[in-house]
VEXNUPA-865579 format. One record per residue: residue in three letters; x, y, z of N, C-alpha, C, CB in turn. Coordinates in steps of 0.05 Angstrom, whole numbers, padded with zeros to 5 digits, always signed. Glycine has a CB too. Layout:
# VEXNUPA-865579
ALAXYZXYZXYZXYZ/...
# end
This chain:
# VEXNUPA-865579
MET+01795+01656+02446+01819+01643+02436+01815+01635+02407+01827+01618+02454/GLN+01834+01642+02390+01833+01635+02362+01839+01606+02358+01852+01653+02345/LYS+01825+01593+02339+01831+01566+02332+01837+01564+02302+01806+01547+02338/VAL+01854+01546+02294+01863+01544+02267+01840+01540+02247+01884+01522+02263/ASP+01821+01524+02255+01799+01518+02237+01775+01538+02241+01789+01490+02242/ASP+01779+01558+02257+01758+01578+02261+01770+01605+02268+01739+01569+02285/ILE+01783+01617+02248+01795+01643+02251+01774+01665+02248+01819+01647+02231/LYS+01772+01681+02269+01752+01703+02268+01766+01729+02263+01736+01704+02295/PRO+01756+01745+02244+01768+01771+02239+01755+01793+02256+01765+01778+02209/CYS+01770+01813+02261+01761+01839+02272+01738+01837+02293+01751+01856+02250/TYR+01715+01848+02286+01693+01851+02306+01683+01825+02318+01671+01866+02293/PRO+01679+01804+02302+01671+01779+02315+01690+01769+02336+01667+01757+02294/LEU+01716+01774+02331+01736+01766+02351+01735+01783+02376+01764+01768+02338/PHE+01732+01809+02372+01733+01827+02395+01707+01827+02411+01738+01855+02385/ARG+01686+01814+02401+01662+01811+02416+01662+01788+02435+01638+01808+02397/GLN+01683+01771+02434+01685+01749+02452+01691+01759+02481+01707+01729+02443/ASP+01682+01743+02501+01684+01752+02528+01712+01757+02537+01671+01731+02546/GLU+01731+01740+02528+01759+01743+02537+01771+01769+02527+01776+01719+02528/TYR+01763+01777+02503+01773+01803+02493+01760+01826+02506+01769+01804+02462/LYS+01734+01824+02513+01721+01845+02528+01734+01848+02555+01691+01839+02531/GLU+01741+01826+02568+01754+01827+02594+01782+01840+02591+01756+01799+02606/SER+01796+01832+02570+01823+01843+02566+01822+01873+02561+01836+01830+02542/LEU+01802+01882+02546+01799+01911+02541+01792+01926+02566+01777+01916+02519/ALA+01774+01914+02582+01766+01927+02608+01790+01929+02626+01744+01911+02621/ASN+01807+01909+02628+01831+01910+02645+01851+01931+02635+01845+01882+02646/LYS+01853+01933+02608+01871+01953+02597+01862+01981+02604+01872+01950+02566/LYS+01836+01986+02602+01826+02013+02609+01830+02019+02638+01796+02015+02601/ALA+01825+01999+02655+01826+02003+02684+01855+02007+02694+01814+01979+02699/LYS+01874+01992+02682+01901+01992+02693+01920+02012+02679+01913+01965+02690/PHE+01915+02019+02654+01935+02034+02639+01925+02061+02628+01944+02017+02616/GLU+01899+02064+02624+01890+02089+02611+01884+02112+02630+01866+02083+02594/GLU+01881+02106+02656+01876+02127+02675+01852+02144+02667+01901+02145+02679/GLY+01831+02131+02657+01807+02145+02647+01788+02152+02670+01793+02128+02627/HIS+01769+02168+02664+01749+02176+02684+01727+02154+02686+01736+02203+02676/ALA+01714+02153+02708+01693+02134+02713+01670+02138+02693+01682+02135+02742/ALA+01655+02116+02687+01634+02117+02667+01612+02137+02675+01621+02089+02664/ASP+01606+02139+02701+01585+02158+02709+01594+02187+02705+01577+02154+02738/LYS+01620+02192+02708+01631+02219+02703+01629+02226+02674+01660+02222+02713/VAL+01636+02207+02657+01634+02211+02628+01606+02217+02620+01645+02186+02613/GLN+01587+02201+02631+01559+02206+02625+01549+02233+02635+01542+02183+02637/GLU+01559+02241+02658+01551+02267+02669+01560+02289+02651+01564+02271+02697/ILE+01585+02288+02641+01595+02309+02623+01579+02308+02596+01625+02305+02618/PHE+01574+02284+02586+01558+02282+02562+01531+02295+02564+01555+02252+02553/ASN+01518+02289+02587+01491+02301+02591+01493+02332+02592+01479+02290+02617/TRP+01514+02342+02604+01518+02371+02606+01521+02383+02578+01542+02378+02624/THR+01535+02368+02560+01539+02379+02533+01513+02381+02517+01559+02362+02518/THR+01491+02370+02527+01466+02372+02513+01448+02394+02524+01451+02345+02514/THR+01458+02409+02544+01442+02430+02557+01445+02457+02542+01449+02432+02586/MET+01426+02474+02548+01427+02502+02537+01451+02517+02548+01401+02517+02544/GLU+01458+02511+02573+01482+02524+02585+01507+02519+02568+01486+02515+02614/TYR+01510+02494+02561+01534+02487+02545+01532+02500+02517+01536+02456+02542/ARG+01508+02500+02506+01505+02512+02479+01513+02542+02479+01477+02508+02469/GLU+01504+02556+02500+01510+02584+02502+01540+02589+02505+01494+02597+02525/LEU+01552+02573+02522+01581+02575+02526+01596+02569+02500+01591+02556+02548/ASN+01586+02549+02485+01599+02541+02460+01597+02564+02440+01586+02516+02449/PHE+01574+02577+02438+01571+02599+02419+01587+02624+02426+01541+02605+02416/GLN+01596+02625+02451+01611+02649+02459+01641+02647+02451+01609+02652+02489/ARG+01649+02624+02440+01677+02621+02433+01685+02640+02411+01682+02592+02423/GLU+01709+02651+02413+01719+02669+02393+01741+02656+02376+01730+02695+02406/ALA+01751+02633+02386+01772+02619+02371+01768+02589+02376+01801+02629+02380/LEU+01777+02574+02357+01774+02545+02359+01800+02531+02348+01749+02535+02343/THR+01811+02513+02364+01834+02498+02355+01825+02473+02341+01853+02491+02379/VAL+01828+02472+02315+01819+02450+02299+01839+02427+02301+01814+02458+02270/ASN+01864+02433+02299+01885+02413+02300+01905+02419+02322+01900+02411+02272/PRO+01899+02412+02347+01916+02419+02369+01944+02408+02367+01904+02410+02396/ALA+01964+02422+02377+01991+02414+02376+01997+02392+02396+02011+02438+02380/LYS+01995+02368+02388+02001+02346+02406+02015+02324+02390+01976+02335+02420/ALA+02031+02309+02404+02046+02287+02391+02040+02261+02406+02076+02293+02390/CYS+02054+02240+02400+02047+02214+02411+02063+02208+02437+02052+02192+02391/GLN+02055+02187+02451+02066+02181+02477+02096+02177+02478+02053+02156+02487/PRO+02108+02161+02460+02137+02157+02462+02154+02182+02460+02146+02137+02442/LEU+02144+02203+02446+02159+02228+02445+02162+02240+02473+02145+02248+02427/GLY+02140+02239+02489+02141+02248+02516+02159+02231+02534+02114+02249+02529/ALA+02159+02205+02529+02176+02186+02544+02206+02192+02539+02170+02157+02536/VAL+02212+02199+02514+02240+02206+02507+02249+02231+02522+02243+02210+02477/LEU+02232+02252+02522+02240+02276+02537+02243+02271+02566+02218+02298+02532/CYS+02226+02255+02578+02228+02248+02606+02255+02234+02612+02205+02231+02615/ALA+02262+02215+02596+02287+02200+02600+02311+02217+02597+02288+02176+02580/LEU+02311+02237+02579+02334+02254+02575+02340+02271+02600+02328+02273+02552/GLY+02321+02273+02618+02325+02289+02642+02340+02275+02664+02299+02298+02652/PHE+02349+02250+02660+02364+02236+02681+02393+02232+02673+02350+02209+02687/GLU+02411+02232+02692+02439+02231+02688+02448+02206+02672+02454+02232+02714/LYS+02463+02211+02650+02474+02190+02633+02454+02168+02626+02498+02177+02648/THR+02431+02178+02618+02409+02159+02610+02404+02161+02580+02383+02167+02625/LEU+02401+02137+02568+02397+02135+02539+02367+02127+02535+02416+02115+02526/PRO+02351+02143+02522+02324+02135+02515+02325+02113+02493+02307+02159+02504/TYR+02310+02092+02497+02309+02069+02479+02280+02063+02472+02323+02043+02492/VAL+02274+02064+02446+02246+02060+02438+02244+02033+02424+02237+02083+02419/HIS+02227+02016+02435+02222+01989+02424+02201+01992+02402+02214+01968+02446/GLY+02209+01991+02377+02190+01995+02355+02204+02002+02329+02170+02017+02362/SER+02191+02016+02312+02201+02022+02286+02221+02045+02286+02179+02028+02266/GLN+02240+02044+02268+02261+02064+02267+02251+02091+02258+02283+02055+02248/GLY+02231+02091+02241+02220+02117+02231+02208+02134+02253+02199+02112+02210/CYS+02196+02121+02273+02184+02137+02295+02206+02152+02310+02169+02118+02314/VAL+02228+02138+02316+02250+02151+02331+02263+02173+02314+02271+02130+02339/ALA+02264+02170+02288+02275+02191+02271+02257+02216+02273+02276+02182+02242/TYR+02231+02212+02275+02213+02234+02279+02217+02248+02305+02184+02225+02276/PHE+02220+02232+02327+02223+02244+02354+02249+02261+02354+02225+02222+02375/ARG+02270+02250+02343+02296+02265+02344+02294+02290+02327+02318+02247+02333/THR+02281+02289+02304+02278+02312+02287+02261+02334+02301+02265+02305+02260/TYR+02240+02325+02314+02222+02343+02329+02238+02359+02350+02199+02327+02342/PHE+02254+02344+02366+02270+02358+02387+02293+02373+02375+02280+02337+02407/ASN+02305+02363+02354+02327+02378+02340+02318+02406+02332+02338+02363+02316/ARG+02294+02407+02320+02284+02432+02310+02276+02451+02332+02260+02428+02292/HIS+02267+02440+02355+02259+02457+02377+02282+02467+02394+02239+02443+02395/PHE+02300+02448+02402+02322+02455+02420+02347+02464+02405+02328+02432+02438/ARG+02349+02459+02379+02373+02464+02364+02397+02450+02376+02379+02495+02363/GLU+02392+02425+02384+02413+02408+02396+02411+02380+02384+02410+02408+02426/PRO+02433+02365+02382+02431+02337+02376+02418+02322+02399+02459+02325+02369/VAL+02400+02303+02393+02386+02289+02413+02392+02259+02410+02355+02294+02411/SER+02402+02247+02431+02410+02219+02431+02386+02201+02438+02434+02213+02450/CYS+02379+02183+02421+02357+02165+02425+02360+02142+02406+02329+02179+02421/VAL+02356+02117+02415+02360+02094+02398+02334+02078+02395+02382+02076+02409/SER+02334+02062+02374+02311+02044+02368+02322+02016+02362+02293+02055+02345/ASP+02305+01996+02367+02314+01969+02359+02302+01961+02332+02305+01948+02380/SER+02291+01981+02318+02285+01978+02289+02269+01953+02282+02310+01979+02273/MET+02246+01951+02294+02228+01928+02287+02219+01931+02258+02204+01927+02306/THR+02219+01909+02243+02210+01909+02216+02187+01888+02213+02233+01903+02196/GLU+02182+01879+02188+02159+01862+02183+02160+01836+02198+02158+01856+02153/ASP+02184+01823+02200+02186+01798+02214+02180+01801+02244+02213+01785+02210/ALA+02189+01823+02256+02184+01828+02284+02154+01834+02289+02201+01851+02294/ALA+02141+01847+02269+02113+01853+02271+02096+01827+02272+02104+01871+02248/VAL+02106+01806+02260+02092+01780+02260+02100+01763+02283+02098+01765+02233/PHE+02126+01760+02288+02136+01741+02308+02143+01754+02335+02160+01727+02298/GLY+02140+01781+02337+02148+01794+02362+02176+01805+02361+02145+01775+02386/GLY+02181+01825+02378+02207+01839+02376+02227+01831+02398+02202+01867+02378/GLN+02225+01807+02409+02244+01800+02430+02273+01799+02421+02237+01773+02442/LYS+02278+01788+02397+02305+01787+02387+02316+01815+02382+02306+01771+02360/ASN+02299+01833+02373+02308+01860+02369+02316+01873+02396+02286+01877+02356/MET+02300+01866+02417+02306+01877+02443+02332+01866+02454+02283+01870+02463/ILE+02337+01840+02451+02362+01828+02462+02386+01841+02448+02362+01798+02458/ASP+02385+01842+02422+02408+01854+02407+02410+01884+02412+02405+01849+02377/GLY+02387+01897+02413+02387+01926+02416+02398+01936+02443+02359+01937+02413/LEU+02389+01924+02465+02399+01932+02491+02429+01927+02494+02384+01918+02513/GLU+02438+01903+02484+02466+01897+02486+02483+01916+02470+02471+01868+02476/ASN+02474+01922+02445+02490+01941+02429+02489+01969+02440+02478+01941+02400/ALA+02466+01978+02449+02464+02005+02460+02482+02010+02484+02435+02012+02468/LYS+02483+01990+02502+02500+01993+02525+02530+01992+02517+02495+01970+02545/ALA+02537+01974+02498+02565+01971+02490+02575+01996+02475+02568+01946+02473/MET+02558+02007+02458+02567+02029+02441+02566+02056+02454+02550+02030+02416/TYR+02545+02061+02470+02540+02088+02480+02546+02091+02510+02512+02097+02475/LYS+02549+02068+02524+02558+02067+02552+02541+02085+02570+02586+02075+02554/PRO+02515+02083+02569+02498+02098+02588+02498+02084+02615+02469+02101+02578/GLU+02491+02099+02636+02487+02086+02663+02459+02075+02667+02494+02106+02685/MET+02441+02084+02649+02413+02074+02650+02402+02075+02622+02396+02090+02670/ILE+02386+02055+02615+02371+02055+02590+02341+02055+02597+02379+02031+02572/ALA+02327+02075+02588+02298+02078+02593+02282+02069+02569+02290+02107+02602/VAL+02266+02048+02571+02253+02035+02548+02224+02044+02546+02255+02005+02550/SER+02216+02052+02522+02188+02058+02516+02180+02043+02490+02183+02089+02513/THR+02156+02047+02481+02146+02032+02458+02132+02050+02437+02127+02010+02467/THR+02130+02039+02413+02114+02052+02392+02089+02036+02387+02131+02056+02366/CYS+02073+02045+02368+02048+02031+02362+02053+02002+02354+02034+02046+02339/MET+02073+01997+02337+02078+01970+02327+02080+01950+02350+02103+01969+02309/ALA+02097+01956+02369+02101+01938+02391+02076+01935+02408+02124+01948+02409/GLU+02060+01956+02411+02036+01955+02427+02014+01939+02414+02027+01983+02434/VAL+02011+01943+02388+01989+01929+02373+01993+01899+02375+01988+01938+02344/ILE+02018+01889+02373+02022+01860+02374+02026+01850+02402+02047+01853+02357/GLY+02026+01868+02422+02026+01859+02450+02053+01851+02461+02008+01837+02453/ASP+02075+01863+02452+02101+01857+02463+02102+01864+02493+02123+01872+02448/ASP+02113+01846+02509+02115+01849+02538+02143+01859+02545+02109+01821+02552/LEU+02145+01884+02552+02171+01896+02558+02185+01883+02582+02169+01926+02563/ASN+02169+01878+02603+02181+01866+02627+02193+01838+02620+02160+01862+02649/ALA+02179+01822+02605+02189+01795+02598+02213+01798+02579+02167+01779+02584/PHE+02212+01816+02560+02234+01819+02541+02259+01828+02554+02225+01838+02518/ILE+02257+01848+02572+02280+01859+02586+02292+01837+02604+02273+01884+02602/THR+02275+01823+02618+02284+01801+02636+02299+01780+02620+02260+01788+02651/ASN+02288+01772+02597+02300+01752+02580+02327+01762+02568+02282+01744+02557/THR+02328+01788+02563+02354+01800+02553+02375+01797+02574+02350+01829+02545/LYS+02368+01802+02599+02387+01800+02621+02395+01771+02626+02376+01812+02647/LYS+02376+01753+02624+02382+01724+02627+02401+01714+02605+02357+01708+02628/ALA+02398+01726+02581+02414+01718+02558+02442+01731+02559+02401+01726+02532/GLY+02446+01749+02579+02472+01762+02582+02476+01787+02565+02494+01743+02574/GLY+02454+01797+02554+02456+01821+02537+02465+01845+02554+02429+01827+02524/VAL+02453+01848+02578+02462+01868+02597+02462+01855+02625+02443+01894+02596/PRO+02477+01866+02644+02478+01853+02670+02451+01853+02684+02498+01868+02688/MET+02446+01834+02702+02421+01832+02715+02414+01857+02732+02421+01807+02733/ASP+02434+01870+02743+02429+01894+02760+02430+01920+02744+02448+01894+02783/TYR+02432+01918+02718+02434+01943+02702+02407+01957+02701+02444+01936+02673/PRO+02406+01983+02706+02380+01998+02707+02367+01999+02680+02384+02026+02718/THR+02343+01987+02677+02328+01987+02652+02298+01992+02658+02331+01961+02637/PRO+02291+02015+02669+02263+02021+02673+02248+02022+02646+02259+02048+02688/TYR+02222+02018+02647+02207+02017+02622+02179+02028+02626+02206+01988+02610/ALA+02166+02034+02604+02138+02042+02604+02126+02035+02578+02136+02073+02610/HIS+02102+02024+02579+02086+02020+02554+02074+02046+02546+02064+01997+02559/THR+02080+02055+02522+02071+02082+02512+02057+02080+02485+02095+02101+02511/PRO+02033+02067+02484+02019+02065+02459+02010+02092+02448+01995+02047+02462/SER+02016+02098+02423+02009+02124+02412+01979+02128+02408+02023+02127+02386/PHE+01964+02106+02408+01935+02108+02404+01920+02114+02429+01924+02083+02391/VAL+01934+02119+02451+01922+02127+02476+01936+02152+02486+01924+02104+02498/GLY+01921+02173+02492+01933+02197+02503+01951+02212+02483+01950+02190+02527/SER+01971+02226+02493+01989+02242+02476+02016+02243+02489+01977+02271+02473/HIS+02033+02262+02480+02060+02264+02490+02061+02268+02521+02075+02287+02476/VAL+02041+02282+02532+02042+02287+02561+02036+02261+02576+02021+02309+02568/THR+02019+02244+02564+02014+02217+02576+02039+02200+02576+01991+02203+02561/GLY+02054+02202+02554+02079+02186+02553+02099+02195+02573+02091+02189+02525/TRP+02101+02222+02577+02120+02232+02598+02112+02221+02625+02120+02263+02598/ASP+02086+02222+02631+02076+02212+02657+02082+02182+02660+02046+02217+02659/ASN+02077+02166+02639+02081+02137+02641+02111+02131+02645+02071+02124+02616/MET+02129+02145+02630+02157+02139+02633+02168+02148+02660+02173+02154+02611/PHE+02158+02171+02670+02167+02180+02696+02159+02160+02718+02156+02208+02702/GLU+02134+02152+02717+02124+02133+02737+02140+02107+02735+02094+02128+02733/GLY+02147+02099+02711+02162+02074+02707+02190+02076+02719+02165+02068+02678/ILE+02203+02099+02716+02230+02103+02728+02228+02104+02758+02243+02129+02717/MET+02209+02119+02769+02206+02120+02798+02200+02092+02810+02184+02140+02806/ARG+02182+02078+02796+02175+02051+02806+02199+02032+02806+02152+02039+02788/TYR+02216+02034+02785+02239+02017+02782+02258+02020+02806+02254+02022+02756/PHE+02263+02045+02814+02283+02051+02834+02273+02051+02863+02296+02077+02828/THR+02247+02054+02867+02237+02058+02894+02216+02038+02904+02226+02085+02897/LEU+02203+02023+02886+02180+02007+02894+02188+01986+02915+02168+01993+02870/ASN+02211+01973+02910+02219+01951+02928+02240+01959+02949+02230+01928+02911/THR+02243+01985+02952+02264+01995+02972+02251+02015+02991+02287+02007+02957/MET+02226+02011+02997+02212+02031+03014+02215+02026+03044+02183+02032+03007/ASP+02226+02003+03052+02227+01996+03080+02243+02017+03097+02240+01969+03084/ASP+02265+02028+03086+02281+02047+03101+02275+02076+03094+02310+02041+03097/LYS+02253+02080+03079+02247+02108+03071+02228+02120+03092+02233+02108+03044/GLU+02232+02147+03096+02216+02162+03115+02210+02190+03104+02231+02163+03143/VAL+02185+02197+03103+02177+02223+03093+02190+02245+03109+02146+02226+03093/GLY+02205+02263+03095+02218+02286+03108+02246+02280+03117+02202+02295+03131/LYS+02256+02256+03114+02282+02248+03124+02305+02265+03113+02286+02219+03119/ASN+02303+02272+03087+02326+02286+03075+02322+02316+03075+02330+02277+03046/GLY+02299+02326+03084+02294+02355+03087+02290+02369+03060+02317+02367+03100/LYS+02287+02355+03038+02283+02367+03012+02254+02366+03004+02301+02354+02991/ILE+02248+02379+02981+02223+02375+02967+02230+02366+02939+02205+02401+02967/ASN+02212+02351+02927+02215+02342+02899+02198+02359+02881+02207+02312+02896/ILE+02210+02366+02858+02195+02381+02837+02193+02363+02813+02210+02408+02830/VAL+02169+02358+02804+02164+02342+02780+02152+02361+02759+02144+02318+02786/PRO+02168+02367+02738+02159+02387+02719+02138+02378+02699+02183+02397+02703/GLY+02136+02352+02693+02118+02343+02671+02131+02350+02645+02091+02357+02674/PHE+02116+02348+02623+02126+02353+02596+02131+02383+02594+02107+02342+02574/GLU+02155+02391+02597+02163+02420+02596+02185+02423+02576+02171+02431+02625/SER+02180+02438+02555+02200+02440+02533+02214+02467+02533+02187+02435+02507/TYR+02209+02484+02553+02222+02510+02554+02242+02510+02577+02202+02534+02558/LEU+02268+02508+02570+02289+02503+02590+02291+02526+02610+02315+02498+02576/GLY+02284+02550+02601+02286+02572+02620+02268+02569+02644+02279+02598+02605/ASN+02246+02554+02641+02228+02550+02664+02241+02534+02686+02202+02536+02654/TYR+02257+02513+02678+02271+02498+02698+02290+02516+02713+02287+02474+02684/ARG+02304+02533+02699+02325+02550+02712+02312+02570+02730+02342+02564+02691/VAL+02289+02581+02722+02275+02600+02739+02266+02587+02765+02251+02613+02724/ILE+02256+02563+02763+02246+02549+02787+02270+02543+02806+02232+02523+02780/HIS+02292+02534+02794+02317+02529+02811+02325+02555+02825+02340+02519+02793/ARG+02325+02578+02810+02334+02603+02821+02315+02612+02844+02335+02625+02799/MET+02289+02610+02840+02271+02619+02861+02274+02603+02886+02242+02618+02850/LEU+02276+02576+02883+02278+02559+02906+02305+02563+02920+02275+02530+02899/ASP+02326+02567+02905+02353+02572+02917+02352+02598+02933+02374+02574+02895/GLU+02339+02619+02922+02338+02645+02936+02322+02642+02962+02326+02666+02918/MET+02303+02624+02962+02287+02619+02987+02302+02601+03006+02260+02607+02980/GLY+02325+02589+02997+02339+02571+03014+02326+02544+03017+02343+02582+03042/VAL+02311+02536+02996+02297+02510+02996+02313+02489+02982+02269+02514+02983/GLU+02321+02468+02997+02334+02446+02984+02314+02430+02968+02348+02427+03006/HIS+02321+02423+02944+02301+02410+02926+02315+02392+02906+02284+02431+02912/THR+02299+02374+02895+02309+02357+02873+02289+02360+02850+02311+02327+02882/MET+02300+02368+02827+02284+02369+02803+02285+02341+02790+02294+02391+02782/LEU+02263+02327+02791+02262+02299+02781+02256+02300+02751+02241+02283+02796/SER+02277+02296+02735+02278+02298+02706+02284+02327+02699+02251+02289+02693/ASP+02310+02332+02695+02319+02359+02689+02338+02358+02664+02335+02372+02713/PRO+02327+02364+02640+02343+02361+02615+02357+02387+02607+02325+02352+02593/THR+02359+02407+02625+02369+02433+02616+02397+02432+02605+02368+02452+02640/GLU+02414+02415+02616+02442+02415+02606+02445+02399+02581+02461+02404+02628/VAL+02433+02376+02580+02437+02359+02556+02424+02371+02531+02426+02331+02561/LEU+02404+02388+02535+02390+02401+02513+02398+02430+02509+02360+02399+02517/ASP+02419+02438+02522+02430+02465+02519+02460+02465+02525+02415+02485+02537/THR+02474+02449+02510+02503+02446+02515+02518+02469+02502+02514+02419+02503/PRO+02542+02475+02511+02558+02498+02500+02564+02494+02471+02583+02502+02516/ALA+02565+02516+02456+02572+02515+02427+02602+02517+02425+02558+02538+02412/ASP+02617+02497+02434+02646+02498+02434+02658+02476+02416+02657+02494+02462/GLY+02641+02463+02400+02650+02443+02381+02653+02416+02392+02676+02452+02371/GLU+02647+02412+02418+02649+02385+02431+02621+02374+02434+02663+02387+02458/PHE+02617+02349+02424+02591+02336+02427+02590+02322+02454+02587+02315+02405/ARG+02568+02327+02469+02564+02315+02495+02539+02298+02493+02562+02337+02517/MET+02542+02272+02492+02519+02255+02491+02503+02256+02518+02527+02226+02485/TYR+02517+02258+02540+02505+02260+02566+02515+02285+02580+02510+02235+02583/ALA+02497+02301+02592+02506+02324+02607+02484+02331+02627+02510+02349+02587/GLY+02493+02334+02652+02474+02341+02673+02453+02320+02678+02460+02367+02666/GLY+02429+02328+02686+02407+02310+02691+02405+02303+02720+02410+02285+02674/THR+02382+02293+02728+02378+02284+02756+02394+02259+02762+02348+02278+02761/LYS+02410+02259+02783+02427+02237+02790+02409+02213+02799+02447+02244+02812/LEU+02418+02189+02793+02402+02165+02800+02401+02162+02831+02414+02140+02788/ASP+02421+02171+02845+02420+02170+02874+02399+02189+02885+02448+02177+02886/GLU+02394+02211+02871+02373+02229+02879+02345+02217+02875+02375+02256+02864/VAL+02343+02201+02853+02318+02187+02848+02312+02167+02871+02319+02172+02821/LYS+02333+02152+02879+02329+02132+02900+02322+02146+02927+02355+02116+02903/ASP+02331+02170+02930+02327+02185+02956+02301+02201+02955+02350+02203+02961/ALA+02288+02202+02932+02264+02219+02929+02242+02213+02949+02253+02217+02902/PRO+02236+02188+02957+02215+02183+02976+02220+02195+03004+02210+02153+02979/ASN+02245+02202+03010+02252+02214+03036+02247+02244+03037+02281+02209+03042/ALA+02236+02255+03015+02231+02284+03015+02207+02291+03032+02227+02294+02986/LYS+02205+02317+03039+02182+02327+03054+02156+02324+03038+02186+02355+03063/ASN+02158+02330+03012+02134+02328+02995+02143+02330+02966+02114+02351+03002/THR+02124+02324+02948+02129+02325+02920+02110+02344+02906+02127+02296+02908/PHE+02120+02363+02891+02104+02382+02877+02102+02375+02848+02116+02411+02880/LEU+02077+02371+02838+02073+02365+02810+02065+02391+02796+02050+02343+02807/LEU+02082+02401+02779+02078+02428+02768+02056+02428+02747+02103+02438+02756/GLN+02050+02404+02735+02028+02402+02715+02010+02379+02723+02040+02399+02686/PRO+01995+02382+02745+01981+02359+02757+01961+02346+02739+01967+02368+02782/MET+01949+02361+02720+01928+02350+02703+01940+02329+02684+01914+02371+02687/GLN+01966+02330+02679+01978+02310+02660+01995+02290+02674+01995+02325+02639/LEU+01994+02289+02701+02011+02270+02716+01995+02252+02734+02031+02286+02733/GLU+01974+02240+02723+01956+02224+02739+01969+02199+02750+01932+02216+02722/LYS+01984+02184+02734+01997+02160+02744+02019+02167+02764+02009+02143+02721/THR+02033+02188+02759+02054+02197+02778+02042+02204+02804+02070+02220+02766/LYS+02020+02219+02804+02007+02228+02828+01998+02203+02845+01983+02246+02822/LYS+01986+02184+02831+01976+02160+02845+01999+02145+02858+01961+02142+02826/TYR+02022+02143+02843+02045+02128+02854+02057+02143+02878+02066+02124+02832/VAL+02061+02169+02875+02073+02185+02896+02057+02184+02922+02077+02214+02887/GLU+02030+02185+02919+02013+02185+02942+02011+02158+02955+01985+02195+02934/THR+02009+02137+02939+02004+02110+02951+02030+02096+02959+01990+02093+02931/THR+02052+02101+02945+02077+02087+02951+02095+02104+02969+02091+02079+02926/TRP+02099+02129+02961+02117+02146+02977+02103+02159+03001+02128+02169+02959/LYS+02076+02158+03001+02060+02169+03023+02063+02199+03025+02067+02156+03049/HIS+02067+02213+03002+02068+02242+03002+02040+02253+02997+02088+02252+02980/GLU+02034+02274+03011+02008+02288+03007+02012+02309+02986+01997+02300+03034/VAL+02009+02302+02961+02015+02320+02939+01998+02345+02940+02011+02306+02911/PRO+02010+02369+02942+01994+02394+02945+01977+02399+02920+02012+02418+02949/LYS+01953+02409+02924+01935+02416+02902+01944+02443+02891+01905+02416+02910/MET+01949+02445+02865+01958+02470+02854+01953+02469+02824+01988+02474+02859/VAL+01956+02493+02812+01954+02495+02783+01982+02501+02772+01934+02517+02774/ILE+01985+02499+02746+02011+02504+02734+02021+02532+02742+02010+02502+02703/PRO+02045+02535+02752+02055+02561+02760+02062+02579+02736+02080+02559+02778/MET+02041+02588+02723+02044+02605+02699+02031+02632+02705+02031+02591+02674/GLY+02046+02653+02702+02035+02679+02709+02040+02686+02738+02005+02681+02702/LEU+02035+02711+02746+02042+02720+02773+02025+02706+02794+02037+02750+02775/GLU+01999+02705+02790+01981+02694+02810+01988+02664+02816+01952+02696+02802/SER+01990+02648+02795+01995+02620+02799+02023+02615+02810+01991+02605+02772/THR+02043+02631+02801+02070+02628+02812+02071+02635+02841+02089+02646+02796/ASP+02056+02656+02849+02055+02663+02877+02042+02641+02894+02038+02689+02881/GLU+02022+02628+02882+02008+02606+02896+02028+02583+02900+01983+02597+02881/PHE+02044+02577+02879+02063+02556+02881+02084+02561+02903+02077+02552+02854/LEU+02095+02586+02903+02115+02593+02923+02104+02593+02951+02127+02620+02916/MET+02079+02601+02954+02067+02601+02981+02063+02572+02991+02039+02615+02980/LYS+02057+02554+02973+02055+02526+02981+02082+02515+02989+02042+02509+02958/VAL+02103+02523+02973+02130+02514+02980+02137+02525+03008+02150+02524+02959/SER+02131+02550+03013+02137+02562+03039+02122+02548+03062+02129+02592+03039/GLU+02097+02540+03056+02081+02526+03076+02092+02499+03083+02052+02523+03066/VAL+02103+02485+03063+02114+02458+03068+02141+02459+03081+02116+02443+03041/THR+02158+02479+03072+02186+02479+03081+02191+02498+03105+02203+02487+03059/GLY+02173+02518+03109+02178+02538+03129+02197+02560+03120+02189+02525+03154/LYS+02205+02559+03095+02223+02580+03084+02207+02602+03072+02242+02567+03063/GLU+02219+02626+03071+02206+02649+03059+02224+02663+03039+02197+02669+03080/
# end
């Protein structure tokens, strides 16, 4: 704990027991990292001759891999739900980057708002920005859900999204029952795929965590498809087509194909298509949940298995003939369809 007459900078402060404990809790609860013995095992392997020989066999090396920060993934995830407005708690410049990134890729306008934290919010916290921002976003753009994520600024100063959103509702900024799922998405941990995973888990948790009493695995006869961070809209459509041809009832949880590929008829559509919120609430009643990119959906997998009680099939990304065949065979095994 800092004291006025004994302010400690940087490393002396972070060496205190309470900060060590806080860091350990952060790693355990939010980073989904590997166990220390696994990290040590891999490190030891990198010092062996086997690793050296494999390393020297490389013909290409990615020096600067194409990855972006967590909130960008959170925005894409939120866009996949019906009449949902992505809301980023943090600086305005970050959101301008996200929108530009998606504009250039999808050639579509992308709706996303920020509560524009500035110097005063960086010092005193961004609660006032949140209260004004949520109220204005709902009044101006009339979404049915606002999905909240964060940038580095909000995470570094420790803004508490749950408390801020609750206080906004108590202040009358938005109704108490208005859907406002959230996810902490610090850019200094993971990448865009981590942010997608965090936001998706946050949305599923918001709608299903406290309503599991009447849920039953297999009750609705469907399967759930969770795409992960997927920026090629044709892949969504191909999966829909294959499952429809097999006669498999399914729900694509986060489907941005319509809002990111609207007709060129001169009419702007802020909201189009997307997974219906009633389908999200019904998702635990599915026969099973397929994670198409399991390596990047660790929090989602843990939530689906522990809360929904779904036995998530082991699979690899359905890319190429062999992996796609494997995916369809697993679908057939679960549903009995061919």
